[in-house]
Backbone as CSV, one residue per row, in Angstrom:
resi,resn,N_x,N_y,N_z,CA_x,CA_y,CA_z,C_x,C_y,C_z
1,MET,0.827,-1.189,0.000,0.000,0.000,0.000,0.873,1.255,0.000
2,ARG,1.935,1.228,0.798,2.819,2.385,0.875,3.500,2.656,-0.472
3,THR,3.920,1.595,-1.152,4.564,1.743,-2.449,3.605,2.373,-3.451
4,LYS,2.348,1.960,-3.441,1.358,2.519,-4.354,1.176,4.013,-4.108
5,ARG,1.122,4.423,-2.836,0.990,5.843,-2.505,2.200,6.634,-2.992
6,MET,3.395,6.062,-2.794,4.610,6.749,-3.230,4.595,6.924,-4.747
7,LYS,4.175,5.883,-5.474,4.134,5.958,-6.925,3.139,7.024,-7.374
8,MET,1.966,7.074,-6.742,0.963,8.073,-7.091,1.491,9.477,-6.829
9,LYS,2.231,9.648,-5.724,2.798,10.955,-5.384,3.838,11.362,-6.436
10,GLU,4.698,10.413,-6.844,5.709,10.697,-7.863,5.053,11.076,-9.181
11,GLU,3.982,10.358,-9.581,3.295,10.676,-10.828,2.669,12.064,-10.756
12,ALA,2.128,12.437,-9.604,1.541,13.772,-9.435,2.621,14.841,-9.555
13,GLN,3.808,14.569,-8.990,4.904,15.524,-9.100,5.359,15.671,-10.546
14,ILE,5.414,14.554,-11.274,5.802,14.604,-12.677,4.785,15.422,-13.452
15,SER,3.495,15.176,-13.217,2.455,15.916,-13.924,2.534,17.401,-13.625
16,SER,2.713,17.759,-12.352,2.749,19.183,-12.022,4.000,19.845,-12.569
17,SER,5.146,19.145,-12.565,6.354,19.758,-13.129,6.225,19.881,-14.642
18,SER,5.532,18.938,-15.291,5.299,19.044,-16.730,4.446,20.253,-17.031
19,MET,3.417,20.472,-16.230,2.497,21.577,-16.466,3.183,22.932,-16.261
20,GLU,4.165,22.997,-15.356,4.862,24.260,-15.088,5.634,24.738,-16.315
21,ASN,6.148,23.824,-17.106,6.976,24.170,-18.258,6.185,24.297,-19.550
22,ILE,4.879,24.100,-19.478,4.045,24.099,-20.667,3.001,25.201,-20.547
23,SER,2.870,25.995,-21.588,1.841,27.034,-21.568,1.068,27.010,-22.887
24,VAL,-0.122,27.586,-22.843,-0.979,27.642,-24.016,-0.272,28.417,-25.131
25,ARG,-0.440,27.956,-26.353,0.146,28.499,-27.581,1.614,28.118,-27.776
26,LYS,2.185,27.346,-26.891,3.574,26.894,-27.048,3.593,25.566,-27.814
27,TYR,4.679,25.368,-28.555,4.863,24.094,-29.247,5.522,23.106,-28.304
28,VAL,5.058,21.863,-28.377,5.507,20.797,-27.503,5.657,19.519,-28.323
29,GLU,6.143,18.478,-27.676,6.139,17.149,-28.272,5.275,16.248,-27.397
30,VAL,4.449,15.444,-28.055,3.512,14.569,-27.362,3.907,13.119,-27.627
31,ARG,4.058,12.353,-26.559,4.414,10.932,-26.667,3.194,10.141,-27.125
32,SER,3.391,9.311,-28.136,2.300,8.488,-28.643,2.162,7.214,-27.816
33,LYS,0.914,6.810,-27.615,0.610,5.556,-26.933,-0.096,4.577,-27.871
34,GLU,-0.162,4.962,-29.159,-0.835,4.135,-30.163,0.037,2.933,-30.539
35,ASP,-0.598,1.796,-30.768,0.129,0.622,-31.250,0.846,0.976,-32.542
36,GLY,2.087,0.550,-32.658,2.879,0.850,-33.836,3.585,2.195,-33.776
37,PHE,3.233,3.015,-32.786,3.844,4.337,-32.642,4.407,4.552,-31.235
38,LEU,4.392,3.513,-30.397,4.861,3.646,-29.016,6.277,4.193,-28.969
39,GLY,6.492,5.164,-28.089,7.824,5.735,-27.914,8.150,6.871,-28.861
40,SER,7.288,7.126,-29.819,7.547,8.229,-30.745,6.913,9.506,-30.205
41,TYR,7.420,10.639,-30.691,6.926,11.952,-30.265,6.497,12.754,-31.475
42,PHE,5.372,13.490,-31.331,4.821,14.295,-32.407,4.686,15.733,-31.941
43,VAL,5.051,16.672,-32.813,5.010,18.090,-32.468,3.558,18.576,-32.517
44,ALA,3.195,19.364,-31.497,1.846,19.922,-31.403,1.907,21.278,-30.720
45,LYS,0.843,22.049,-30.881,0.715,23.318,-30.181,-0.340,23.137,-29.095
46,VAL,-0.043,23.639,-27.901,-1.005,23.558,-26.804,-2.121,24.559,-27.100
47,VAL,-3.355,24.056,-27.122,-4.525,24.884,-27.417,-5.173,25.359,-26.121
48,ALA,-5.210,24.476,-25.100,-5.857,24.832,-23.829,-5.449,23.857,-22.746
49,ARG,-5.615,24.296,-21.518,-5.475,23.404,-20.363,-6.844,22.804,-20.094
50,VAL,-6.862,21.531,-19.743,-8.110,20.849,-19.436,-7.942,20.221,-18.050
51,GLY,-8.407,20.910,-17.038,-8.223,20.421,-15.677,-6.789,20.584,-15.226
52,LYS,-6.416,19.804,-14.214,-5.084,19.942,-13.614,-4.002,19.163,-14.343
53,GLU,-4.372,18.064,-14.996,-3.338,17.187,-15.543,-3.509,16.866,-17.018
54,ARG,-4.308,17.640,-17.715,-4.540,17.366,-19.136,-4.388,18.647,-19.959
55,LEU,-4.041,18.438,-21.223,-3.887,19.547,-22.167,-4.596,19.186,-23.463
56,LYS,-5.166,20.179,-24.103,-5.706,19.984,-25.442,-4.641,20.480,-26.399
57,VAL,-4.270,19.630,-27.361,-3.216,19.974,-28.308,-3.724,19.851,-29.738
58,GLU,-3.035,20.576,-30.635,-3.287,20.473,-32.071,-1.955,20.114,-32.722
59,TYR,-1.914,18.959,-33.379,-0.678,18.478,-33.987,-0.331,19.293,-35.239
60,THR,0.955,19.464,-35.474,1.386,20.247,-36.634,1.373,19.428,-37.919
61,THR,1.498,18.111,-37.814,1.574,17.286,-39.020,0.478,16.231,-39.118
62,LEU,-0.195,15.916,-38.030,-1.240,14.886,-38.065,-2.584,15.527,-38.360
63,VAL,-3.392,14.840,-39.163,-4.696,15.383,-39.540,-5.821,14.535,-38.954
64,SER,-6.977,15.143,-38.879,-8.174,14.494,-38.367,-8.640,13.403,-39.332
65,GLU,-9.097,12.279,-38.786,-9.627,11.215,-39.638,-10.930,11.645,-40.305
66,GLU,-11.712,12.491,-39.614,-12.993,12.945,-40.153,-12.821,13.949,-41.289
67,ASP,-11.807,14.806,-41.184,-11.586,15.842,-42.187,-10.081,16.043,-42.356
68,GLU,-9.550,15.518,-43.433,-8.098,15.584,-43.660,-7.589,17.000,-43.919
69,ASN,-8.492,17.957,-44.020,-8.091,19.358,-44.168,-7.892,20.039,-42.822
70,LYS,-8.217,19.326,-41.732,-8.065,19.880,-40.390,-6.996,19.117,-39.623
71,ARG,-6.229,19.860,-38.852,-5.211,19.227,-38.004,-5.888,18.475,-36.869
72,LEU,-5.266,17.369,-36.484,-5.800,16.555,-35.395,-5.669,17.301,-34.071
73,ARG,-6.756,17.327,-33.326,-6.770,17.885,-31.972,-7.177,16.783,-31.021
74,GLU,-6.527,16.738,-29.857,-6.926,15.768,-28.839,-6.494,16.235,-27.465
75,VAL,-7.118,15.656,-26.448,-6.758,15.929,-25.059,-5.789,14.840,-24.626
76,VAL,-4.651,15.262,-24.054,-3.605,14.321,-23.640,-3.217,14.586,-22.188
77,LEU,-2.617,13.591,-21.568,-2.107,13.759,-20.207,-0.860,14.623,-20.226
78,ALA,-0.725,15.485,-19.240,0.444,16.375,-19.154,1.734,15.575,-19.074
79,ARG,1.703,14.415,-18.442,2.938,13.627,-18.309,3.422,13.067,-19.651
80,ASP,2.550,13.115,-20.684,2.941,12.658,-22.017,3.381,13.812,-22.912
81,VAL,3.537,14.982,-22.318,3.908,16.178,-23.066,5.217,16.728,-22.516
82,ARG,6.066,17.180,-23.431,7.323,17.824,-23.036,7.574,18.994,-23.973
83,PRO,8.355,19.968,-23.540,8.719,21.063,-24.460,9.524,20.492,-25.629
84,CYS,9.559,21.194,-26.730,10.415,20.776,-27.843,11.865,20.945,-27.403
85,PRO,12.709,19.965,-27.706,14.110,20.065,-27.260,14.877,21.126,-28.030
86,PRO,15.903,21.677,-27.394,16.763,22.626,-28.128,17.539,21.876,-29.205
87,ILE,17.901,22.589,-30.242,18.678,21.981,-31.322,20.138,21.966,-30.912
88,ILE,20.755,20.810,-31.043,22.189,20.672,-30.784,22.857,20.462,-32.140
89,GLU,23.661,21.426,-32.537,24.350,21.342,-33.828,25.498,20.342,-33.727
90,VAL,25.571,19.449,-34.706,26.686,18.503,-34.783,27.159,18.432,-36.225
91,ALA,28.454,18.232,-36.405,29.010,18.105,-37.754,28.679,16.736,-38.337
92,GLU,28.631,15.739,-37.464,28.324,14.377,-37.896,27.853,13.570,-36.700
93,PHE,27.236,12.441,-36.992,26.809,11.528,-35.937,27.802,10.375,-35.890
94,HIS,27.972,9.814,-34.712,28.964,8.761,-34.506,28.289,7.414,-34.296
95,GLU,29.025,6.372,-34.616,28.505,5.025,-34.426,28.139,4.805,-32.956
96,LEU,26.991,4.205,-32.750,26.393,3.905,-31.444,25.807,5.120,-30.729
97,GLN,25.827,6.273,-31.382,25.228,7.470,-30.788,23.707,7.339,-30.809
98,LYS,23.073,7.696,-29.695,21.619,7.681,-29.601,21.089,8.933,-30.293
99,VAL,20.120,8.739,-31.190,19.572,9.841,-31.971,18.045,9.726,-32.022
100,ASP,17.421,10.809,-32.460,16.011,10.796,-32.821,15.957,10.936,-34.333
101,ALA,15.190,10.068,-34.979,15.023,10.126,-36.434,13.610,10.604,-36.750
102,TYR,13.515,11.553,-37.697,12.209,12.053,-38.101,11.663,11.144,-39.194
103,ASP,10.556,10.473,-38.889,9.956,9.525,-39.821,8.473,9.423,-39.513
104,ARG,7.668,9.237,-40.519,6.209,9.104,-40.347,5.647,10.236,-39.496
105,GLU,6.159,11.430,-39.739,5.691,12.676,-39.133,5.942,12.802,-37.629
106,GLY,6.855,11.982,-37.115,7.202,12.061,-35.694,8.666,11.737,-35.474
107,TRP,9.096,11.854,-34.218,10.482,11.583,-33.834,10.556,10.228,-33.136
108,TRP,11.497,9.392,-33.581,11.661,8.026,-33.090,13.085,7.846,-32.562
109,VAL,13.226,7.207,-31.405,14.537,7.006,-30.789,15.221,5.789,-31.406
110,GLY,16.468,6.012,-31.828,17.263,4.925,-32.397,18.734,5.130,-32.081
111,ARG,19.557,4.289,-32.695,21.002,4.372,-32.478,21.704,4.228,-33.826
112,VAL,22.659,5.116,-34.073,23.433,5.050,-35.313,24.285,3.788,-35.283
113,ILE,24.190,2.996,-36.353,25.001,1.769,-36.402,26.002,1.788,-37.557
114,GLY,26.032,2.881,-38.310,27.021,2.988,-39.377,26.640,4.060,-40.383
115,ARG,27.549,4.265,-41.323,27.330,5.232,-42.397,27.094,4.488,-43.700
116,VAL,26.375,5.145,-44.577,26.151,4.588,-45.907,27.241,5.126,-46.812
117,GLY,27.968,4.251,-47.458,28.981,4.672,-48.423,30.190,5.354,-47.821
118,GLY,30.373,5.261,-46.533,31.566,5.794,-45.896,31.562,7.278,-45.635
119,GLY,31.502,8.133,-46.662,31.653,9.559,-46.442,30.374,10.382,-46.543
120,ASP,29.316,9.790,-47.035,28.067,10.540,-47.178,27.481,10.881,-45.818
121,GLU,26.525,11.790,-45.831,25.841,12.142,-44.591,24.583,11.300,-44.418
122,ASN,24.640,10.055,-44.841,23.545,9.119,-44.640,23.978,8.076,-43.618
123,TYR,23.054,7.753,-42.728,23.384,6.880,-41.600,22.381,5.729,-41.495
124,PHE,22.904,4.556,-41.121,22.049,3.441,-40.742,21.652,3.671,-39.291
125,VAL,20.358,3.572,-39.006,19.857,3.739,-37.644,19.074,2.491,-37.261
126,HIS,19.380,1.969,-36.091,18.671,0.793,-35.554,17.698,1.250,-34.481
127,PHE,16.483,0.686,-34.531,15.439,1.014,-33.558,15.168,-0.206,-32.691
128,ASP,15.480,-0.095,-31.400,15.237,-1.207,-30.480,13.757,-1.563,-30.408
129,SER,12.893,-0.550,-30.496,11.452,-0.776,-30.334,10.872,-1.675,-31.426
130,THR,11.450,-1.649,-32.624,10.899,-2.429,-33.735,11.893,-3.433,-34.316
131,GLY,13.184,-3.228,-34.030,14.213,-4.067,-34.636,14.590,-3.616,-36.036
132,ASP,13.943,-2.543,-36.528,14.216,-2.038,-37.877,15.587,-1.383,-37.957
133,LYS,16.198,-1.505,-39.140,17.431,-0.795,-39.475,17.135,-0.021,-40.747
134,LEU,17.131,1.322,-40.639,16.769,2.166,-41.766,17.847,3.201,-42.027
135,VAL,17.841,3.773,-43.231,18.820,4.783,-43.626,18.169,6.158,-43.569
136,TYR,18.885,7.128,-42.968,18.427,8.511,-42.872,19.552,9.456,-43.236
137,SER,19.191,10.570,-43.854,20.184,11.617,-44.074,20.415,12.303,-42.725
138,GLY,21.558,12.915,-42.559,21.875,13.605,-41.312,20.869,14.693,-40.982
139,SER,20.240,15.273,-42.003,19.263,16.333,-41.760,17.973,15.810,-41.132
140,MET,17.768,14.508,-41.162,16.568,13.910,-40.574,16.842,13.332,-39.181
141,LEU,18.033,13.603,-38.663,18.417,13.110,-37.342,18.703,14.270,-36.407
142,ARG,18.541,14.027,-35.116,18.944,14.997,-34.098,19.528,14.229,-32.923
143,VAL,20.349,14.902,-32.151,20.920,14.309,-30.944,19.765,13.992,-29.999
144,HIS,19.739,12.780,-29.489,18.672,12.404,-28.554,18.895,13.099,-27.217
145,GLN,17.804,13.623,-26.654,17.851,14.275,-25.345,16.693,13.762,-24.499
146,GLU,16.908,13.689,-23.210,15.870,13.276,-22.264,15.416,14.489,-21.469
147,TRP,14.119,14.613,-21.259,13.527,15.674,-20.453,13.467,15.152,-19.029
148,GLU,14.352,15.642,-18.164,14.459,15.150,-16.786,14.393,16.305,-15.802
149,ASN,13.434,16.231,-14.906,13.293,17.240,-13.844,13.280,18.670,-14.386
150,GLY,12.608,18.867,-15.509,12.456,20.211,-16.050,13.617,20.740,-16.859
151,ILE,14.593,19.876,-17.205,15.708,20.311,-18.058,16.004,19.237,-19.104
152,TRP,16.588,19.666,-20.210,16.993,18.739,-21.264,18.386,18.209,-20.984
153,VAL,18.541,16.889,-21.044,19.823,16.236,-20.816,20.190,15.462,-22.082
154,PRO,21.241,15.906,-22.811,21.633,15.188,-24.030,22.176,13.800,-23.713
155,SER,21.847,12.840,-24.577,22.432,11.493,-24.443,23.908,11.603,-24.791
156,GLU,24.687,10.855,-24.092,26.127,10.884,-24.367,26.481,9.792,-25.360
157,ARG,27.510,10.059,-26.132,27.992,9.079,-27.090,28.554,7.886,-26.319
158,ARG,28.180,6.700,-26.761,28.670,5.483,-26.113,29.338,4.627,-27.161
159,GLY,30.322,3.896,-26.746,30.951,3.066,-27.762,32.213,2.468,-27.297
């Protein structure tokens, strides 16, 4: 029983700290919970606050199933929302570096496993979540960062 209370308290703290960094009209990233999209993040603009722990968002690239001319809007939990990460400029990505790849209109976490053709700016990226190995240009990749305690923490190169 005590463990359950502690977990609920931690989740409430996460939700409230998420809400402190998020304001209406700001762009954010929303974590997907849909099958086939788990772990990916999609850019959206906060439209409104809905209660203490929810936000109404409008996605920048996803459209409504009812009307493909309208952007998708939905209410999401604050704990599934984070600010957009700052851009970290890099000349190149390194083998085994954790990255986010832009694909299917969202950001997916993967790891660089090599370069295509040696000198090009194309990289093989492996995704643990799916087992896929795909090729991306460097312009479609960004340094992976984690949103921890209200600050962005870049993943470190491992190898």
